[in-house]
C-alpha positions in Angstrom: 196.8 90.4 134.1 197.5 89.2 130.6 194.9 86.4 130.8 192.2 89.1 130.6 193.3 90.5 127.3 191.5 89.7 124.1 187.8 88.6 124.1 186.0 87.9 127.3 182.3 86.9 127.2 179.7 88.1 129.6 177.6 84.9 129.8 173.8 84.9 129.8 171.9 82.7 132.2 169.7 80.4 130.1 166.2 79.6 131.3 163.8 76.9 130.5 160.1 77.7 129.7 159.3 77.3 133.4 161.9 80.0 134.1 164.3 77.6 135.9 168.0 77.6 135.0 168.8 75.5 131.9 172.1 74.1 132.8 172.3 71.9 129.6 172.0 75.1 127.5 174.6 76.8 129.6 177.0 73.9 129.0 176.2 74.1 125.3 177.0 77.9 125.3 180.3 77.4 127.1 181.4 74.8 124.5 180.2 77.1 121.7 182.3 80.0 123.0 185.4 78.0 123.7 185.3 76.5 120.2 184.8 80.0 118.7 188.0 81.3 120.3 187.0 83.4 123.3 189.7 84.0 125.9 187.8 84.0 129.2 184.3 84.0 130.8 182.6 86.5 133.0 179.9 84.9 135.1 177.0 86.7 136.9 177.3 90.0 135.2 174.5 92.2 134.0 174.0 90.0 131.0 173.4 87.0 133.3 170.3 88.6 134.7 172.0 88.3 138.1 169.5 90.5 140.0 166.8 87.9 139.3 168.7 85.0 140.6 168.5 83.8 144.2 171.7 83.3 146.2 171.4 79.6 145.8 171.0 79.9 142.0 174.0 82.2 141.8 176.2 79.6 143.6 174.8 76.9 141.3 175.8 78.9 138.2 179.3 79.7 139.6 179.9 76.1 140.4 178.5 74.7 137.2 180.5 77.1 135.0 183.7 76.2 136.9 183.1 72.5 136.5 182.1 72.7 132.8 185.0 75.0 132.0 187.4 72.6 133.9 190.3 75.0 134.0 190.3 75.6 130.2 189.8 79.4 130.3 190.2 82.0 133.1 187.0 82.9 135.0 185.7 86.2 136.4 182.8 86.5 138.8 180.5 89.5 139.0 180.9 90.9 142.5 179.4 94.4 142.8 176.8 96.3 144.8 175.6 99.5 146.4 176.3 98.4 150.0 180.0 98.4 150.5 180.0 96.5 153.7 177.8 93.8 152.3 179.9 93.6 149.2 183.1 93.0 151.2 181.3 90.4 153.3 180.1 88.6 150.2 183.5 88.7 148.6 185.3 87.3 151.6 182.9 84.4 151.9 183.2 83.6 148.1 183.3 79.8 147.9 185.1 79.6 144.6 188.3 81.4 145.2 190.3 78.6 143.6 188.2 78.3 140.4 187.9 82.1 139.6 190.7 84.4 138.9 189.1 87.8 139.5 186.0 89.8 140.4 184.2 92.2 138.0 182.9 95.0 140.3 180.3 97.5 138.9 180.1 101.0 140.3 177.4 101.4 143.0 174.0 101.9 141.4 171.1 104.1 142.6 173.1 105.7 145.4 174.9 108.1 143.0 178.1 108.5 145.0 180.6 111.3 144.3 184.0 110.6 142.8 185.6 110.7 146.2 182.9 108.2 147.5 183.6 105.9 144.5 187.3 106.0 145.4 186.6 105.1 149.0 184.1 102.4 148.0 186.7 100.6 145.8 189.5 101.3 148.3 187.6 99.5 151.0 186.8 96.6 148.7 190.4 96.3 147.3 191.9 96.3 150.8 189.9 93.2 151.8 189.2 91.4 148.5 190.5 87.8 148.2 190.7 88.1 144.4 192.0 90.8 142.0 189.4 93.3 140.8 188.3 94.5 137.4 186.4 97.8 137.8 183.3 98.3 135.8 182.0 101.7 134.7 178.6 101.6 133.0 176.8 104.8 133.6 173.9 103.9 131.3 172.9 101.3 133.9 174.1 102.6 137.2 173.3 106.3 137.0 176.8 107.4 137.9 180.0 107.6 135.8 183.4 107.0 137.3 185.7 109.6 135.8 189.1 108.5 134.3 190.9 110.4 137.1 189.2 108.2 139.7 189.9 105.0 137.8 193.5 106.0 137.4 193.9 106.9 141.0 192.7 103.5 142.1 194.8 101.7 139.4 197.9 103.5 140.7 197.3 102.9 144.4 196.1 99.3 144.4 198.0 96.5 142.7 195.1 94.1 143.0 192.9 96.5 140.9 194.1 95.1 137.6 191.7 96.5 134.9 188.6 98.5 134.1 185.7 97.5 131.9 184.9 101.0 130.4 181.4 101.1 129.1 180.7 104.9 129.2 180.7 105.1 125.4 183.1 108.0 125.7 186.2 107.8 123.4 187.8 110.7 125.2 187.6 108.9 128.5 189.2 105.9 126.9 192.0 108.0 125.5 192.7 109.4 128.9 192.7 106.0 130.5 195.1 104.5 127.9 197.4 107.5 127.9 197.8 107.7 131.7 197.3 104.1 133.0 200.1 102.2 134.9 201.9 99.6 132.8 200.3 96.7 134.7 196.7 97.9 134.2 194.3 96.8 131.5 191.7 99.0 129.8 188.9 96.8 128.4 185.9 97.8 126.3 182.4 97.4 127.5 180.8 98.6 124.3 180.7 96.0 121.5 180.1 98.6 118.8 183.3 100.5 119.7 185.8 97.7 120.2 187.7 98.3 116.9 188.4 102.0 117.4 189.0 101.5 121.1 191.6 98.8 120.4 193.2 100.9 117.7 193.7 103.6 120.4 195.5 101.1 122.6 192.9 99.3 124.7 193.5 95.7 125.6 190.3 93.9 124.6 186.7 93.6 125.5 184.2 91.9 127.8 181.5 91.3 125.2 177.9 90.3 124.9 178.0 89.8 121.1 180.9 87.5 121.2 178.8 84.6 122.5 176.6 84.6 119.4 178.8 86.1 116.7 181.7 84.2 118.2 184.1 83.4 115.5 183.9 86.7 113.6 184.0 88.7 116.8 187.0 86.9 118.2 188.8 87.1 114.9 188.2 90.9 114.8 189.7 91.3 118.2 192.7 89.0 117.4 193.3 91.0 114.2 193.2 94.3 116.1 195.7 92.9 118.6 198.0 92.2 115.7 197.3 95.7 114.3 195.9 94.1 111.2 193.2 96.8 110.9 192.2 96.0 107.4 191.0 92.5 108.5 189.5 93.9 111.7 187.7 96.7 109.9 186.1 94.2 107.4 184.8 92.1 110.3 183.6 95.2 112.2 181.5 96.3 109.3 180.2 92.8 108.6 178.8 92.6 112.2 178.1 96.2 113.2 174.4 96.3 112.3 173.8 92.9 113.9 175.7 94.0 117.1 173.5 97.1 117.4 170.4 94.9 117.0 171.4 93.0 120.1 170.9 96.1 122.3 167.9 97.6 120.5 165.5 96.3 123.1 167.9 96.0 126.0 170.3 93.3 127.2 170.2 90.3 127.3 167.0 90.5 125.2 168.8 90.6 121.9 171.5 88.1 122.6 169.0 85.5 123.9 167.0 85.9 120.7 170.2 85.3 118.7 171.2 82.3 120.8 167.7 80.8 120.4 168.0 81.2 116.6 171.3 79.4 116.8 169.7 76.5 118.7 171.7 77.1 121.9 169.0 78.1 124.4 165.3 78.9 124.8 164.3 82.5 124.2 163.3 83.0 127.9 164.0 85.8 130.3 162.8 86.6 133.8 160.7 89.6 134.6 161.2 92.6 134.6 162.8 91.7 131.2 160.8 90.1 128.4 161.8 88.4 125.1 162.5 90.3 121.9 159.7 91.6 119.8 158.8 89.6 116.7 160.2 92.4 114.6 163.6 92.3 116.3 163.7 88.5 116.4 163.2 88.4 112.7 165.8 91.1 112.0 168.4 89.1 114.0 167.4 85.9 112.2 167.8 87.5 108.8 171.4 88.5 109.7 172.3 85.1 111.0 170.9 83.5 107.8 173.1 85.7 105.7 
């Protein structure tokens, strides 16, 4: 459980101009993040544009990240969906059980299940999953919010449900989770702009988009918050906050790919239905990085 405290990075999937996966850029990004102090990687999450990847490409990315990482940091694989039976089947046939330490599993999207249905979905998954599970609540993307009571019910009943990435943006929900969670359960931020106040309230870290481009400052902010050095953490928070918000102004990973392009790590290429950042946003991010 403790290996998922601190700063996790939700990796992008870099593309070349012809829209094929740029594995050289992915290797460069991994080294950039490790050098900057991140604690673990999340592969094939939303930030990785996973819905636009074929099954073969997903396996290529999972294998490449594992080989490039070479055991240096813990790895989490995105494993979610809105078809419970298919999700379980995919998880049980997961070919990288020895290289990855957990699944990140988003709430079912589009279907809009009730709270009881969410409980039953994750119960079925946890009962048969070959790896521990990090729940992922992101109502802005899925159309459904998992209430703290449902998350806590799952956390208390299933030992292999080890954490939640809470990206509802609700501080009151975070307070309820931290106050009532079991001792062996992590509450992780999924909102890069709220990491400091959330960790001050007792949350255990973040799975971050911004940490792969503002790496050193972001990781140092999280480390300072872990040590309850909130003066240092606060200074870093306000240094980055405007730039963090810019990353999400036109959607994700639009902003972070622009930033990584400016840093010379990857091409500024996305797959439809996403498109690159506008010239105005690109220049705003570039101005921050120059400063």
